[in-house]
C-alpha positions as CSV (number, residue, x, y, z in Angstrom):
1,M,-34.3,-142.9,90.8
2,L,-38.0,-142.9,91.4
3,F,-40.1,-140.2,90.6
4,G,-40.7,-138.9,94.6
5,D,-36.8,-139.3,94.9
6,I,-36.0,-137.0,92.1
7,L,-39.1,-134.5,93.3
8,K,-37.5,-134.6,97.0
9,G,-33.7,-133.8,95.5
10,Q,-34.7,-131.1,93.4
11,R,-36.7,-129.5,96.3
12,K,-33.8,-129.7,98.8
13,K,-31.4,-128.5,96.2
14,L,-33.4,-125.4,96.3
15,G,-33.8,-125.2,99.9
16,L,-37.8,-125.2,100.1
17,S,-39.9,-127.1,102.3
18,Q,-42.6,-129.3,101.2
19,K,-45.4,-126.4,102.6
20,E,-43.4,-124.0,100.4
21,L,-43.6,-126.5,97.2
22,A,-47.0,-126.9,98.0
23,Q,-47.9,-123.4,98.3
24,E,-46.2,-122.4,94.8
25,V,-47.4,-125.2,93.0
26,G,-51.2,-125.2,94.2
27,V,-51.3,-128.2,95.7
28,T,-51.7,-129.5,99.3
29,T,-48.5,-130.2,101.6
30,R,-49.8,-133.9,101.6
31,S,-49.9,-134.1,98.2
32,I,-46.2,-133.2,97.9
33,Q,-45.6,-135.6,100.7
34,N,-47.3,-138.4,98.7
35,Y,-45.2,-137.8,95.9
36,E,-42.1,-137.5,97.6
37,S,-43.1,-140.6,99.3
38,N,-43.6,-142.2,95.9
39,N,-47.2,-143.3,96.9
40,R,-48.7,-140.9,94.3
41,H,-47.5,-139.2,91.1
42,P,-49.4,-135.9,90.0
43,K,-52.6,-136.7,88.0
44,D,-52.9,-133.6,86.2
45,V,-50.3,-132.5,83.3
46,A,-50.8,-129.0,84.7
47,I,-49.6,-130.0,88.1
48,L,-46.4,-131.8,86.6
49,G,-45.6,-128.3,84.9
50,R,-46.1,-126.3,87.9
51,L,-43.5,-129.0,90.1
52,A,-41.1,-128.6,87.2
53,K,-41.1,-124.5,87.1
54,A,-41.3,-124.0,90.8
55,L,-38.3,-126.7,91.2
56,K,-36.6,-124.6,87.9
57,T,-36.1,-127.7,86.1
58,S,-38.0,-129.9,83.0
59,I,-40.7,-132.0,83.0
60,N,-38.5,-134.7,81.6
61,T,-36.1,-134.4,84.4
62,L,-39.1,-135.3,86.7
63,M,-40.2,-138.0,85.0
64,C,-37.0,-139.6,83.9
65,S,-37.7,-142.4,86.5
66,Q,-38.6,-145.8,85.5
67,E,-41.7,-146.3,87.4
68,F,-43.3,-142.6,85.9
69,K,-45.2,-143.0,82.5
70,P,-46.0,-139.8,81.2
71,T,-48.6,-141.6,78.9
72,D,-50.5,-142.4,82.5
73,I,-51.3,-138.9,83.1
74,L,-52.6,-138.2,79.5
75,I,-54.8,-141.4,79.5
76,S,-56.3,-140.3,82.9
77,E,-56.8,-136.9,81.9
78,I,-58.6,-138.2,78.4
79,Q,-60.7,-140.4,80.7
80,A,-61.9,-137.9,83.1
81,L,-62.1,-135.1,79.8
82,F,-64.6,-137.9,78.3
83,A,-66.4,-138.9,81.6
84,G,-66.9,-135.6,83.0
85,G,-69.3,-134.2,81.1
86,E,-67.5,-131.0,80.4
87,L,-67.4,-131.5,76.7
88,G,-70.7,-131.4,74.5
89,E,-70.7,-134.8,72.0
90,E,-69.4,-132.7,69.1
91,D,-66.3,-131.8,71.2
92,K,-65.6,-135.4,72.4
93,E,-66.0,-136.5,68.9
94,A,-63.5,-133.7,67.7
95,V,-61.0,-134.7,70.6
96,F,-61.3,-138.5,69.6
97,H,-60.3,-137.6,66.1
98,A,-57.3,-135.7,66.8
99,I,-56.3,-138.4,69.0
100,T,-56.6,-140.9,66.5
101,D,-55.4,-138.6,63.6
102,A,-52.0,-138.2,66.0
103,Y,-51.6,-141.8,66.1
104,I,-52.1,-142.6,62.2
105,D,-49.6,-139.6,61.6
106,A,-46.9,-141.0,63.7
107,K,-47.4,-144.2,62.6
108,E,-46.6,-143.1,59.0
109,K,-43.5,-140.8,59.9
110,N,-42.4,-143.6,61.8
111,K,-42.3,-146.1,58.8
112,K,-39.6,-144.6,57.1
113,Y,-37.1,-145.8,59.9
114,R,-38.3,-149.2,59.9
115,K,-36.2,-151.9,58.4
116,N,-38.0,-154.1,55.8
């Protein structure tokens, strides 16, 4: 099942219109239409969280479709963060190091599950 199909099913199960859902989430009705027709996905994790809350479900339920990768949102947000100039150079460096440290830590933790 695709993301838009899951979203639409959850919305209809609660008896919400696209307009009502859009108002509750803080996006346009057109955005909800695009999500439900599988033309677009939320580009912001916060929107995904608000969708899940409004639909009384979890983010995992909304993202269980095969074509939707949560890493796409994360990468998009990080790219925007670095390109948008909202952070100073020192803060950008801190974000980069935090991501690198998280990656290295995950690799170390996963070593114990590998077969030699």
